[in-house]
C-alpha positions, 0 to 999 in steps of 0.5 A: 115378046113379054112385058118385063116388069110392073103391073103387067109383068110376064104378059105376052104381047104380039109383034107385028106380022111384018118382016121389016119390024125389029122388036127391041129385045127383052133384055135391052128393054129391061135395061132401058126401063131400069135406067129410067125407072125413077122418071116413069111414075106419072109421066107422059110418054111418047113411043115413036116408031111404036111397032108393037107398042112394047116400049110405051106399054112397058112404061105404062106397066111401070107407072107412066100415066099416059102413052102416045104411040106413033106408027105408020105401018098398017100391020104394026098398027093392028098389033099395037091396037091388039096389045093395048086391048089385051092389056086393057090399056086403052084409057091411058093410050093414044095412037097416032097413025103417021110418020114419027119424024113429022110428028115430032116436028109439030111438037113444042118444047116439053110436050112429053116427059119421056120419048122412046124411039126405035126407028129402022136402023141405018136410015138416018132417022135416029139422027134426025130425031136427035137433031130435032130434039136438040133444036126443040126438046119435045121431051125432058128425056129422049131415049133412042135405040140405034145401030152402034154403026150409027152414032148420034150427035150431041152429048148423050148417055150411050149404052151398048148391047151387042150391035144395038145402042141406046142413047139417052138425052136429058134436057138440062134443068133451066135456071130461073134467075128470078128464083136465085139470089143475086150473087152481087148482094 
């Protein structure tokens, strides 16, 4: 695997030594980041089910200010720590060992600018994340990779790449009635 763009463009990162891990393909990650490119600079990013950390590291490479990685697997955590060290990204990275769904259940609205999630397919985890985000939008943007056989509820921007889908949910801008003129006057 490699970093597709940004300051670490072309740098190789390692995948976890775990046959259950399904890293996001370079072309899918490149499309994903291109869709969100204008929201990355200076952002606070959350990488759920981080695995190798490819999504969060790609975001940092493209100008994100900070990336929090959430991963449960010990093997994945080893690869993640190695990748962060290889890119000298430690100052902008925070690793949380734990269950990603439980992690977001503790977050308040607006805790992050962007949240990426690449959960195991067909286990209902993508839908649980989407449901939690709809209840408490813990990030301005939630982007979830999932199987095309596993549609997510709610209005999101769905992109298909073969058997893989990415759904991007965006929090609507809140209207502050105090800042708007009263139409009756």
